[in-house]
Structures are given as C-alpha cells and as structure tokens.
PDB file of N, CA, C, O and CB in Angstrom:
ATOM      1  N   MET A   1       5.879  -6.498  13.411  1.00  0.00           N
ATOM      2  CA  MET A   1       6.195  -5.270  12.696  1.00  0.00           C
ATOM      3  C   MET A   1       5.376  -4.140  13.309  1.00  0.00           C
ATOM      4  O   MET A   1       4.218  -4.317  13.687  1.00  0.00           O
ATOM      5  CB  MET A   1       5.908  -5.413  11.165  1.00  0.00           C
ATOM      6  N   ASN A   2       6.007  -2.981  13.395  1.00  0.00           N
ATOM      7  CA  ASN A   2       5.285  -1.811  13.881  1.00  0.00           C
ATOM      8  C   ASN A   2       5.069  -0.832  12.731  1.00  0.00           C
ATOM      9  O   ASN A   2       5.544  -1.056  11.618  1.00  0.00           O
ATOM     10  CB  ASN A   2       6.053  -1.132  15.043  1.00  0.00           C
ATOM     11  N   LEU A   3       4.358   0.240  13.005  1.00  0.00           N
ATOM     12  CA  LEU A   3       3.986   1.184  11.956  1.00  0.00           C
ATOM     13  C   LEU A   3       5.209   1.869  11.355  1.00  0.00           C
ATOM     14  O   LEU A   3       5.237   2.118  10.149  1.00  0.00           O
ATOM     15  CB  LEU A   3       3.026   2.227  12.507  1.00  0.00           C
ATOM     16  N   ALA A   4       6.203   2.175  12.152  1.00  0.00           N
ATOM     17  CA  ALA A   4       7.419   2.825  11.627  1.00  0.00           C
ATOM     18  C   ALA A   4       8.124   1.915  10.622  1.00  0.00           C
ATOM     19  O   ALA A   4       8.582   2.375   9.576  1.00  0.00           O
ATOM     20  CB  ALA A   4       8.388   3.191  12.785  1.00  0.00           C
ATOM     21  N   ASP A   5       8.209   0.633  10.941  1.00  0.00           N
ATOM     22  CA  ASP A   5       8.819  -0.323  10.003  1.00  0.00           C
ATOM     23  C   ASP A   5       7.999  -0.419   8.722  1.00  0.00           C
ATOM     24  O   ASP A   5       8.551  -0.493   7.624  1.00  0.00           O
ATOM     25  CB  ASP A   5       8.948  -1.719  10.653  1.00  0.00           C
ATOM     26  N   TYR A   6       6.686  -0.417   8.869  1.00  0.00           N
ATOM     27  CA  TYR A   6       5.812  -0.511   7.700  1.00  0.00           C
ATOM     28  C   TYR A   6       5.980   0.708   6.796  1.00  0.00           C
ATOM     29  O   TYR A   6       6.022   0.575   5.573  1.00  0.00           O
ATOM     30  CB  TYR A   6       4.344  -0.648   8.136  1.00  0.00           C
ATOM     31  N   ARG A   7       6.074   1.878   7.386  1.00  0.00           N
ATOM     32  CA  ARG A   7       6.265   3.100   6.590  1.00  0.00           C
ATOM     33  C   ARG A   7       7.567   3.035   5.800  1.00  0.00           C
ATOM     34  O   ARG A   7       7.621   3.495   4.660  1.00  0.00           O
ATOM     35  CB  ARG A   7       6.262   4.347   7.499  1.00  0.00           C
ATOM     36  N   GLU A   8       8.602   2.476   6.385  1.00  0.00           N
ATOM     37  CA  GLU A   8       9.870   2.320   5.671  1.00  0.00           C
ATOM     38  C   GLU A   8       9.724   1.357   4.499  1.00  0.00           C
ATOM     39  O   GLU A   8      10.264   1.602   3.421  1.00  0.00           O
ATOM     40  CB  GLU A   8      10.964   1.826   6.624  1.00  0.00           C
ATOM     41  N   ARG A   9       8.998   0.269   4.707  1.00  0.00           N
ATOM     42  CA  ARG A   9       8.762  -0.691   3.619  1.00  0.00           C
ATOM     43  C   ARG A   9       7.907  -0.078   2.513  1.00  0.00           C
ATOM     44  O   ARG A   9       8.055  -0.415   1.338  1.00  0.00           O
ATOM     45  CB  ARG A   9       8.083  -1.956   4.163  1.00  0.00           C
ATOM     46  N   LEU A  10       7.025   0.813   2.901  1.00  0.00           N
ATOM     47  CA  LEU A  10       6.113   1.436   1.948  1.00  0.00           C
ATOM     48  C   LEU A  10       6.852   2.337   0.955  1.00  0.00           C
ATOM     49  O   LEU A  10       6.369   2.556  -0.156  1.00  0.00           O
ATOM     50  CB  LEU A  10       5.054   2.241   2.691  1.00  0.00           C
ATOM     51  N   VAL A  11       7.993   2.848   1.336  1.00  0.00           N
ATOM     52  CA  VAL A  11       8.788   3.692   0.441  1.00  0.00           C
ATOM     53  C   VAL A  11       9.193   2.903  -0.810  1.00  0.00           C
ATOM     54  O   VAL A  11       9.339   3.484  -1.886  1.00  0.00           O
ATOM     55  CB  VAL A  11      10.048   4.228   1.174  1.00  0.00           C
ATOM     56  N   ALA A  12       9.371   1.606  -0.676  1.00  0.00           N
ATOM     57  CA  ALA A  12       9.786   0.761  -1.800  1.00  0.00           C
ATOM     58  C   ALA A  12       8.685   0.573  -2.833  1.00  0.00           C
ATOM     59  O   ALA A  12       8.917  -0.039  -3.876  1.00  0.00           O
ATOM     60  CB  ALA A  12      10.230  -0.589  -1.292  1.00  0.00           C
ATOM     61  N   ILE A  13       7.494   1.088  -2.562  1.00  0.00           N
ATOM     62  CA  ILE A  13       6.382   0.923  -3.504  1.00  0.00           C
ATOM     63  C   ILE A  13       6.679   1.611  -4.832  1.00  0.00           C
ATOM     64  O   ILE A  13       6.151   1.213  -5.870  1.00  0.00           O
ATOM     65  CB  ILE A  13       5.083   1.481  -2.903  1.00  0.00           C
ATOM     66  N   ASN A  14       7.519   2.635  -4.804  1.00  0.00           N
ATOM     67  CA  ASN A  14       7.871   3.337  -6.038  1.00  0.00           C
ATOM     68  C   ASN A  14       8.555   2.419  -7.046  1.00  0.00           C
ATOM     69  O   ASN A  14       8.554   2.698  -8.245  1.00  0.00           O
ATOM     70  CB  ASN A  14       8.774   4.517  -5.725  1.00  0.00           C
ATOM     71  N   GLU A  15       9.128   1.341  -6.567  1.00  0.00           N
ATOM     72  CA  GLU A  15       9.802   0.382  -7.450  1.00  0.00           C
ATOM     73  C   GLU A  15       8.814  -0.511  -8.196  1.00  0.00           C
ATOM     74  O   GLU A  15       9.153  -1.058  -9.245  1.00  0.00           O
ATOM     75  CB  GLU A  15      10.763  -0.480  -6.646  1.00  0.00           C
ATOM     76  N   ILE A  16       7.596  -0.668  -7.669  1.00  0.00           N
ATOM     77  CA  ILE A  16       6.653  -1.598  -8.294  1.00  0.00           C
ATOM     78  C   ILE A  16       5.408  -0.923  -8.860  1.00  0.00           C
ATOM     79  O   ILE A  16       4.547  -1.601  -9.422  1.00  0.00           O
ATOM     80  CB  ILE A  16       6.238  -2.634  -7.299  1.00  0.00           C
ATOM     81  N   VAL A  17       5.294   0.398  -8.722  1.00  0.00           N
ATOM     82  CA  VAL A  17       4.133   1.115  -9.247  1.00  0.00           C
ATOM     83  C   VAL A  17       4.584   2.014 -10.389  1.00  0.00           C
ATOM     84  O   VAL A  17       5.612   2.686 -10.306  1.00  0.00           O
ATOM     85  CB  VAL A  17       3.431   1.947  -8.130  1.00  0.00           C
ATOM     86  N   TYR A  18       3.790   2.010 -11.456  1.00  0.00           N
ATOM     87  CA  TYR A  18       4.105   2.846 -12.617  1.00  0.00           C
ATOM     88  C   TYR A  18       2.809   3.429 -13.168  1.00  0.00           C
ATOM     89  O   TYR A  18       1.718   2.974 -12.827  1.00  0.00           O
ATOM     90  CB  TYR A  18       4.859   2.027 -13.717  1.00  0.00           C
ATOM     91  N   PHE A  19       2.940   4.436 -14.018  1.00  0.00           N
ATOM     92  CA  PHE A  19       1.787   5.045 -14.669  1.00  0.00           C
ATOM     93  C   PHE A  19       1.653   4.467 -16.067  1.00  0.00           C
ATOM     94  O   PHE A  19       2.562   4.605 -16.887  1.00  0.00           O
ATOM     95  CB  PHE A  19       1.920   6.593 -14.719  1.00  0.00           C
ATOM     96  N   ASP A  20       0.536   3.826 -16.344  1.00  0.00           N
ATOM     97  CA  ASP A  20       0.301   3.172 -17.629  1.00  0.00           C
ATOM     98  C   ASP A  20      -0.161   4.209 -18.655  1.00  0.00           C
ATOM     99  O   ASP A  20      -1.265   4.744 -18.552  1.00  0.00           O
ATOM    100  CB  ASP A  20      -0.750   2.035 -17.487  1.00  0.00           C
ATOM    101  N   LYS A  21       0.678   4.482 -19.627  1.00  0.00           N
ATOM    102  CA  LYS A  21       0.373   5.486 -20.655  1.00  0.00           C
ATOM    103  C   LYS A  21      -0.795   5.058 -21.540  1.00  0.00           C
ATOM    104  O   LYS A  21      -1.479   5.902 -22.119  1.00  0.00           O
ATOM    105  CB  LYS A  21       1.605   5.745 -21.520  1.00  0.00           C
ATOM    106  N   ASN A  22      -1.020   3.762 -21.643  1.00  0.00           N
ATOM    107  CA  ASN A  22      -2.103   3.247 -22.481  1.00  0.00           C
ATOM    108  C   ASN A  22      -3.470   3.332 -21.802  1.00  0.00           C
ATOM    109  O   ASN A  22      -4.498   3.175 -22.461  1.00  0.00           O
ATOM    110  CB  ASN A  22      -1.815   1.814 -22.861  1.00  0.00           C
ATOM    111  N   GLU A  23      -3.490   3.576 -20.505  1.00  0.00           N
ATOM    112  CA  GLU A  23      -4.751   3.685 -19.768  1.00  0.00           C
ATOM    113  C   GLU A  23      -4.834   5.024 -19.048  1.00  0.00           C
ATOM    114  O   GLU A  23      -5.178   5.088 -17.867  1.00  0.00           O
ATOM    115  CB  GLU A  23      -4.893   2.530 -18.759  1.00  0.00           C
ATOM    116  N   TYR A  24      -4.515   6.091 -19.771  1.00  0.00           N
ATOM    117  CA  TYR A  24      -4.661   7.460 -19.263  1.00  0.00           C
ATOM    118  C   TYR A  24      -3.883   7.695 -17.965  1.00  0.00           C
ATOM    119  O   TYR A  24      -4.367   8.353 -17.044  1.00  0.00           O
ATOM    120  CB  TYR A  24      -6.130   7.772 -19.037  1.00  0.00           C
ATOM    121  N   LEU A  25      -2.682   7.148 -17.918  1.00  0.00           N
ATOM    122  CA  LEU A  25      -1.756   7.299 -16.795  1.00  0.00           C
ATOM    123  C   LEU A  25      -2.293   6.722 -15.481  1.00  0.00           C
ATOM    124  O   LEU A  25      -1.967   7.209 -14.398  1.00  0.00           O
ATOM    125  CB  LEU A  25      -1.434   8.757 -16.604  1.00  0.00           C
ATOM    126  N   ARG A  26      -3.107   5.691 -15.593  1.00  0.00           N
ATOM    127  CA  ARG A  26      -3.604   5.017 -14.390  1.00  0.00           C
ATOM    128  C   ARG A  26      -2.439   4.294 -13.713  1.00  0.00           C
ATOM    129  O   ARG A  26      -1.585   3.709 -14.379  1.00  0.00           O
ATOM    130  CB  ARG A  26      -4.756   4.011 -14.740  1.00  0.00           C
ATOM    131  N   GLU A  27      -2.418   4.345 -12.385  1.00  0.00           N
ATOM    132  CA  GLU A  27      -1.362   3.649 -11.647  1.00  0.00           C
ATOM    133  C   GLU A  27      -1.584   2.145 -11.724  1.00  0.00           C
ATOM    134  O   GLU A  27      -2.692   1.654 -11.508  1.00  0.00           O
ATOM    135  CB  GLU A  27      -1.318   4.114 -10.170  1.00  0.00           C
ATOM    136  N   LYS A  28      -0.519   1.430 -12.034  1.00  0.00           N
ATOM    137  CA  LYS A  28      -0.538  -0.032 -12.117  1.00  0.00           C
ATOM    138  C   LYS A  28       0.649  -0.574 -11.336  1.00  0.00           C
ATOM    139  O   LYS A  28       1.546   0.177 -10.952  1.00  0.00           O
ATOM    140  CB  LYS A  28      -0.498  -0.521 -13.603  1.00  0.00           C
ATOM    141  N   THR A  29       0.647  -1.856 -11.108  1.00  0.00           N
ATOM    142  CA  THR A  29       1.762  -2.484 -10.418  1.00  0.00           C
ATOM    143  C   THR A  29       2.451  -3.494 -11.312  1.00  0.00           C
ATOM    144  O   THR A  29       1.809  -4.188 -12.101  1.00  0.00           O
ATOM    145  CB  THR A  29       1.289  -3.153  -9.138  1.00  0.00           C
ATOM    146  N   SER A  30       3.752  -3.567 -11.182  1.00  0.00           N
ATOM    147  CA  SER A  30       4.519  -4.562 -11.922  1.00  0.00           C
ATOM    148  C   SER A  30       4.697  -5.830 -11.090  1.00  0.00           C
ATOM    149  O   SER A  30       5.193  -6.839 -11.589  1.00  0.00           O
ATOM    150  CB  SER A  30       5.888  -3.994 -12.328  1.00  0.00           C
ATOM    151  N   ASN A  31       4.290  -5.776  -9.819  1.00  0.00           N
ATOM    152  CA  ASN A  31       4.442  -6.921  -8.925  1.00  0.00           C
ATOM    153  C   ASN A  31       3.215  -7.031  -8.008  1.00  0.00           C
ATOM    154  O   ASN A  31       3.244  -6.555  -6.873  1.00  0.00           O
ATOM    155  CB  ASN A  31       5.747  -6.790  -8.086  1.00  0.00           C
ATOM    156  N   PRO A  32       2.134  -7.663  -8.501  1.00  0.00           N
ATOM    157  CA  PRO A  32       0.907  -7.754  -7.697  1.00  0.00           C
ATOM    158  C   PRO A  32       1.087  -8.524  -6.388  1.00  0.00           C
ATOM    159  O   PRO A  32       0.403  -8.231  -5.408  1.00  0.00           O
ATOM    160  CB  PRO A  32      -0.178  -8.411  -8.508  1.00  0.00           C
ATOM    161  N   LEU A  33       1.988  -9.493  -6.356  1.00  0.00           N
ATOM    162  CA  LEU A  33       2.200 -10.254  -5.120  1.00  0.00           C
ATOM    163  C   LEU A  33       2.806  -9.380  -4.028  1.00  0.00           C
ATOM    164  O   LEU A  33       2.400  -9.460  -2.869  1.00  0.00           O
ATOM    165  CB  LEU A  33       3.106 -11.461  -5.385  1.00  0.00           C
ATOM    166  N   LYS A  34       3.758  -8.560  -4.391  1.00  0.00           N
ATOM    167  CA  LYS A  34       4.381  -7.640  -3.424  1.00  0.00           C
ATOM    168  C   LYS A  34       3.346  -6.630  -2.925  1.00  0.00           C
ATOM    169  O   LYS A  34       3.314  -6.304  -1.739  1.00  0.00           O
ATOM    170  CB  LYS A  34       5.596  -6.899  -4.067  1.00  0.00           C
ATOM    171  N   LEU A  35       2.511  -6.144  -3.824  1.00  0.00           N
ATOM    172  CA  LEU A  35       1.477  -5.190  -3.450  1.00  0.00           C
ATOM    173  C   LEU A  35       0.481  -5.834  -2.486  1.00  0.00           C
ATOM    174  O   LEU A  35       0.077  -5.210  -1.505  1.00  0.00           O
ATOM    175  CB  LEU A  35       0.751  -4.663  -4.700  1.00  0.00           C
ATOM    176  N   LYS A  36       0.087  -7.063  -2.755  1.00  0.00           N
ATOM    177  CA  LYS A  36      -0.832  -7.796  -1.879  1.00  0.00           C
ATOM    178  C   LYS A  36      -0.200  -8.013  -0.502  1.00  0.00           C
ATOM    179  O   LYS A  36      -0.885  -7.959   0.519  1.00  0.00           O
ATOM    180  CB  LYS A  36      -1.218  -9.155  -2.513  1.00  0.00           C
ATOM    181  N   GLU A  37       1.102  -8.258  -0.486  1.00  0.00           N
ATOM    182  CA  GLU A  37       1.813  -8.427   0.775  1.00  0.00           C
ATOM    183  C   GLU A  37       1.763  -7.134   1.603  1.00  0.00           C
ATOM    184  O   GLU A  37       1.567  -7.183   2.817  1.00  0.00           O
ATOM    185  CB  GLU A  37       3.276  -8.843   0.513  1.00  0.00           C
ATOM    186  N   LEU A  38       1.940  -5.987   0.952  1.00  0.00           N
ATOM    187  CA  LEU A  38       1.856  -4.701   1.650  1.00  0.00           C
ATOM    188  C   LEU A  38       0.444  -4.452   2.189  1.00  0.00           C
ATOM    189  O   LEU A  38       0.280  -3.905   3.279  1.00  0.00           O
ATOM    190  CB  LEU A  38       2.269  -3.558   0.710  1.00  0.00           C
ATOM    191  N   ILE A  39      -0.568  -4.854   1.422  1.00  0.00           N
ATOM    192  CA  ILE A  39      -1.959  -4.712   1.870  1.00  0.00           C
ATOM    193  C   ILE A  39      -2.204  -5.575   3.108  1.00  0.00           C
ATOM    194  O   ILE A  39      -2.788  -5.114   4.088  1.00  0.00           O
ATOM    195  CB  ILE A  39      -2.943  -5.105   0.736  1.00  0.00           C
ATOM    196  N   ASP A  40      -1.756  -6.820   3.057  1.00  0.00           N
ATOM    197  CA  ASP A  40      -1.951  -7.732   4.189  1.00  0.00           C
ATOM    198  C   ASP A  40      -1.259  -7.216   5.454  1.00  0.00           C
ATOM    199  O   ASP A  40      -1.814  -7.296   6.550  1.00  0.00           O
ATOM    200  CB  ASP A  40      -1.424  -9.129   3.840  1.00  0.00           C
ATOM    201  N   GLU A  41      -0.050  -6.689   5.293  1.00  0.00           N
ATOM    202  CA  GLU A  41       0.678  -6.164   6.445  1.00  0.00           C
ATOM    203  C   GLU A  41      -0.067  -4.979   7.060  1.00  0.00           C
ATOM    204  O   GLU A  41      -0.156  -4.869   8.283  1.00  0.00           O
ATOM    205  CB  GLU A  41       2.102  -5.744   6.036  1.00  0.00           C
ATOM    206  N   ALA A  42      -0.598  -4.102   6.222  1.00  0.00           N
ATOM    207  CA  ALA A  42      -1.346  -2.947   6.728  1.00  0.00           C
ATOM    208  C   ALA A  42      -2.612  -3.402   7.444  1.00  0.00           C
ATOM    209  O   ALA A  42      -2.958  -2.860   8.493  1.00  0.00           O
ATOM    210  CB  ALA A  42      -1.704  -1.985   5.578  1.00  0.00           C
ATOM    211  N   GLU A  43      -3.297  -4.383   6.892  1.00  0.00           N
ATOM    212  CA  GLU A  43      -4.515  -4.882   7.538  1.00  0.00           C
ATOM    213  C   GLU A  43      -4.198  -5.515   8.894  1.00  0.00           C
ATOM    214  O   GLU A  43      -4.985  -5.392   9.832  1.00  0.00           O
ATOM    215  CB  GLU A  43      -5.222  -5.906   6.631  1.00  0.00           C
ATOM    216  N   ASN A  44      -3.067  -6.180   9.003  1.00  0.00           N
ATOM    217  CA  ASN A  44      -2.670  -6.762  10.288  1.00  0.00           C
ATOM    218  C   ASN A  44      -2.331  -5.681  11.306  1.00  0.00           C
ATOM    219  O   ASN A  44      -2.620  -5.835  12.492  1.00  0.00           O
ATOM    220  CB  ASN A  44      -1.471  -7.695  10.102  1.00  0.00           C
ATOM    221  N   LEU A  45      -1.725  -4.595  10.855  1.00  0.00           N
ATOM    222  CA  LEU A  45      -1.381  -3.502  11.754  1.00  0.00           C
ATOM    223  C   LEU A  45      -2.617  -2.794  12.307  1.00  0.00           C
ATOM    224  O   LEU A  45      -2.552  -2.181  13.373  1.00  0.00           O
ATOM    225  CB  LEU A  45      -0.499  -2.506  11.037  1.00  0.00           C
ATOM    226  N   LEU A  46      -3.738  -2.872  11.595  1.00  0.00           N
ATOM    227  CA  LEU A  46      -4.966  -2.225  12.063  1.00  0.00           C
ATOM    228  C   LEU A  46      -5.399  -2.738  13.434  1.00  0.00           C
ATOM    229  O   LEU A  46      -5.987  -2.002  14.226  1.00  0.00           O
ATOM    230  CB  LEU A  46      -6.086  -2.443  11.058  1.00  0.00           C
ATOM    231  N   GLN A  47      -5.106  -3.993  13.698  1.00  0.00           N
ATOM    232  CA  GLN A  47      -5.566  -4.616  14.946  1.00  0.00           C
ATOM    233  C   GLN A  47      -4.866  -4.049  16.176  1.00  0.00           C
ATOM    234  O   GLN A  47      -5.430  -4.072  17.270  1.00  0.00           O
ATOM    235  CB  GLN A  47      -5.348  -6.115  14.888  1.00  0.00           C
ATOM    236  N   THR A  48      -3.654  -3.545  16.015  1.00  0.00           N
ATOM    237  CA  THR A  48      -2.884  -3.093  17.170  1.00  0.00           C
ATOM    238  C   THR A  48      -2.577  -1.602  17.136  1.00  0.00           C
ATOM    239  O   THR A  48      -1.743  -1.131  17.909  1.00  0.00           O
ATOM    240  CB  THR A  48      -1.600  -3.865  17.257  1.00  0.00           C
ATOM    241  N   SER A  49      -3.229  -0.857  16.260  1.00  0.00           N
ATOM    242  CA  SER A  49      -2.891   0.558  16.108  1.00  0.00           C
ATOM    243  C   SER A  49      -3.882   1.454  16.850  1.00  0.00           C
ATOM    244  O   SER A  49      -5.003   1.052  17.164  1.00  0.00           O
ATOM    245  CB  SER A  49      -2.854   0.936  14.627  1.00  0.00           C
ATOM    246  N   ASN A  50      -3.434   2.670  17.116  1.00  0.00           N
ATOM    247  CA  ASN A  50      -4.324   3.644  17.742  1.00  0.00           C
ATOM    248  C   ASN A  50      -5.147   4.353  16.667  1.00  0.00           C
ATOM    249  O   ASN A  50      -4.981   4.078  15.478  1.00  0.00           O
ATOM    250  CB  ASN A  50      -3.515   4.672  18.580  1.00  0.00           C
ATOM    251  N   GLU A  51      -6.019   5.249  17.069  1.00  0.00           N
ATOM    252  CA  GLU A  51      -6.960   5.871  16.131  1.00  0.00           C
ATOM    253  C   GLU A  51      -6.251   6.671  15.034  1.00  0.00           C
ATOM    254  O   GLU A  51      -6.619   6.567  13.864  1.00  0.00           O
ATOM    255  CB  GLU A  51      -7.917   6.782  16.887  1.00  0.00           C
ATOM    256  N   ASP A  52      -5.252   7.458  15.392  1.00  0.00           N
ATOM    257  CA  ASP A  52      -4.536   8.258  14.391  1.00  0.00           C
ATOM    258  C   ASP A  52      -3.836   7.370  13.364  1.00  0.00           C
ATOM    259  O   ASP A  52      -3.851   7.660  12.168  1.00  0.00           O
ATOM    260  CB  ASP A  52      -3.511   9.172  15.074  1.00  0.00           C
ATOM    261  N   ASP A  53      -3.228   6.293  13.840  1.00  0.00           N
ATOM    262  CA  ASP A  53      -2.542   5.385  12.924  1.00  0.00           C
ATOM    263  C   ASP A  53      -3.526   4.659  12.015  1.00  0.00           C
ATOM    264  O   ASP A  53      -3.212   4.361  10.862  1.00  0.00           O
ATOM    265  CB  ASP A  53      -1.713   4.373  13.705  1.00  0.00           C
ATOM    266  N   ARG A  54      -4.718   4.375  12.537  1.00  0.00           N
ATOM    267  CA  ARG A  54      -5.732   3.706  11.712  1.00  0.00           C
ATOM    268  C   ARG A  54      -6.159   4.583  10.542  1.00  0.00           C
ATOM    269  O   ARG A  54      -6.415   4.061   9.456  1.00  0.00           O
ATOM    270  CB  ARG A  54      -6.955   3.339  12.560  1.00  0.00           C
ATOM    271  N   TYR A  55      -6.243   5.905  10.730  1.00  0.00           N
ATOM    272  CA  TYR A  55      -6.568   6.800   9.606  1.00  0.00           C
ATOM    273  C   TYR A  55      -5.527   6.660   8.495  1.00  0.00           C
ATOM    274  O   TYR A  55      -5.874   6.551   7.318  1.00  0.00           O
ATOM    275  CB  TYR A  55      -6.645   8.275  10.084  1.00  0.00           C
ATOM    276  N   PHE A  56      -4.269   6.663   8.873  1.00  0.00           N
ATOM    277  CA  PHE A  56      -3.192   6.487   7.897  1.00  0.00           C
ATOM    278  C   PHE A  56      -3.306   5.132   7.208  1.00  0.00           C
ATOM    279  O   PHE A  56      -3.195   5.039   5.986  1.00  0.00           O
ATOM    280  CB  PHE A  56      -1.819   6.623   8.577  1.00  0.00           C
ATOM    281  N   LEU A  57      -3.528   4.081   7.999  1.00  0.00           N
ATOM    282  CA  LEU A  57      -3.574   2.728   7.441  1.00  0.00           C
ATOM    283  C   LEU A  57      -4.773   2.535   6.515  1.00  0.00           C
ATOM    284  O   LEU A  57      -4.637   1.922   5.457  1.00  0.00           O
ATOM    285  CB  LEU A  57      -3.620   1.699   8.566  1.00  0.00           C
ATOM    286  N   TYR A  58      -5.940   3.048   6.896  1.00  0.00           N
ATOM    287  CA  TYR A  58      -7.111   2.922   6.029  1.00  0.00           C
ATOM    288  C   TYR A  58      -6.887   3.652   4.705  1.00  0.00           C
ATOM    289  O   TYR A  58      -7.264   3.143   3.650  1.00  0.00           O
ATOM    290  CB  TYR A  58      -8.363   3.473   6.733  1.00  0.00           C
ATOM    291  N   GLY A  59      -6.288   4.821   4.748  1.00  0.00           N
ATOM    292  CA  GLY A  59      -5.982   5.552   3.519  1.00  0.00           C
ATOM    293  C   GLY A  59      -4.985   4.804   2.652  1.00  0.00           C
ATOM    294  O   GLY A  59      -5.132   4.737   1.432  1.00  0.00           O
ATOM    295  N   THR A  60      -3.977   4.247   3.290  1.00  0.00           N
ATOM    296  CA  THR A  60      -2.964   3.478   2.562  1.00  0.00           C
ATOM    297  C   THR A  60      -3.576   2.235   1.932  1.00  0.00           C
ATOM    298  O   THR A  60      -3.319   1.933   0.766  1.00  0.00           O
ATOM    299  CB  THR A  60      -1.813   3.081   3.497  1.00  0.00           C
ATOM    300  N   ILE A  61      -4.377   1.524   2.694  1.00  0.00           N
ATOM    301  CA  ILE A  61      -5.018   0.308   2.181  1.00  0.00           C
ATOM    302  C   ILE A  61      -5.920   0.652   0.995  1.00  0.00           C
ATOM    303  O   ILE A  61      -5.922  -0.066  -0.005  1.00  0.00           O
ATOM    304  CB  ILE A  61      -5.839  -0.396   3.299  1.00  0.00           C
ATOM    305  N   GLY A  62      -6.676   1.729   1.093  1.00  0.00           N
ATOM    306  CA  GLY A  62      -7.539   2.150  -0.012  1.00  0.00           C
ATOM    307  C   GLY A  62      -6.746   2.437  -1.264  1.00  0.00           C
ATOM    308  O   GLY A  62      -7.129   2.010  -2.353  1.00  0.00           O
ATOM    309  N   ASN A  63      -5.654   3.151  -1.128  1.00  0.00           N
ATOM    310  CA  ASN A  63      -4.826   3.449  -2.301  1.00  0.00           C
ATOM    311  C   ASN A  63      -4.190   2.190  -2.883  1.00  0.00           C
ATOM    312  O   ASN A  63      -4.114   2.044  -4.103  1.00  0.00           O
ATOM    313  CB  ASN A  63      -3.737   4.454  -1.935  1.00  0.00           C
ATOM    314  N   LEU A  64      -3.738   1.289  -2.034  1.00  0.00           N
ATOM    315  CA  LEU A  64      -3.125   0.058  -2.529  1.00  0.00           C
ATOM    316  C   LEU A  64      -4.150  -0.828  -3.255  1.00  0.00           C
ATOM    317  O   LEU A  64      -3.835  -1.433  -4.279  1.00  0.00           O
ATOM    318  CB  LEU A  64      -2.486  -0.718  -1.366  1.00  0.00           C
ATOM    319  N   TYR A  65      -5.372  -0.900  -2.721  1.00  0.00           N
ATOM    320  CA  TYR A  65      -6.417  -1.663  -3.413  1.00  0.00           C
ATOM    321  C   TYR A  65      -6.750  -1.029  -4.771  1.00  0.00           C
ATOM    322  O   TYR A  65      -6.992  -1.738  -5.748  1.00  0.00           O
ATOM    323  CB  TYR A  65      -7.691  -1.747  -2.539  1.00  0.00           C
ATOM    324  N   ARG A  66      -6.760   0.300  -4.825  1.00  0.00           N
ATOM    325  CA  ARG A  66      -7.037   0.981  -6.095  1.00  0.00           C
ATOM    326  C   ARG A  66      -5.947   0.628  -7.126  1.00  0.00           C
ATOM    327  O   ARG A  66      -6.255   0.341  -8.283  1.00  0.00           O
ATOM    328  CB  ARG A  66      -7.114   2.531  -5.884  1.00  0.00           C
ATOM    329  N   ILE A  67      -4.712   0.651  -6.710  1.00  0.00           N
ATOM    330  CA  ILE A  67      -3.612   0.318  -7.616  1.00  0.00           C
ATOM    331  C   ILE A  67      -3.701  -1.147  -8.030  1.00  0.00           C
ATOM    332  O   ILE A  67      -3.399  -1.496  -9.171  1.00  0.00           O
ATOM    333  CB  ILE A  67      -2.246   0.609  -6.951  1.00  0.00           C
ATOM    334  N   ASN A  68      -4.114  -1.995  -7.105  1.00  0.00           N
ATOM    335  CA  ASN A  68      -4.213  -3.424  -7.388  1.00  0.00           C
ATOM    336  C   ASN A  68      -5.440  -3.780  -8.224  1.00  0.00           C
ATOM    337  O   ASN A  68      -5.597  -4.927  -8.644  1.00  0.00           O
ATOM    338  CB  ASN A  68      -4.245  -4.196  -6.095  1.00  0.00           C
ATOM    339  N   GLU A  69      -6.298  -2.808  -8.464  1.00  0.00           N
ATOM    340  CA  GLU A  69      -7.530  -2.947  -9.238  1.00  0.00           C
ATOM    341  C   GLU A  69      -8.509  -3.842  -8.542  1.00  0.00           C
ATOM    342  O   GLU A  69      -9.605  -4.073  -9.052  1.00  0.00           O
ATOM    343  CB  GLU A  69      -7.241  -3.482 -10.619  1.00  0.00           C
TER     344      GLU A  69
END
C-alpha cells in the first residue's frame, strides 16, 4: 500500500468515529478493530515514506491513538 491508497482508506474513518454527547463530545470509535488496523497501516507506511509524508503520518497516528483512547 502507498500513501495515496492510505489517504483514500482514511476517508472511511467518518463511518466509525462519532462524538459522544455523554463525554463532552469526545471523539469515540464504534469499531476499535478497524481503527487499530488504520493505525497499523500508518505505522507500516512510516518505514518507506519521505520526510514530508512522515509529518502527515505522525499527525494521523497521534489523532487515531487519541480517538482509540
């Protein structure tokens, strides 16, 4: 998988992330396994990416870990 493919898959995150009204609109996931899969894919892409892409991937990984708690 390359970064362009990963970005396309990342668009589907809107289907599994929601704002929990009971926890002050904190972002939560309805599918932790899918979220973990996206995290793993991003971490694998870090090994073959250039510096600019790594900035994007590190930011994405940080946000996904935050959502995953």
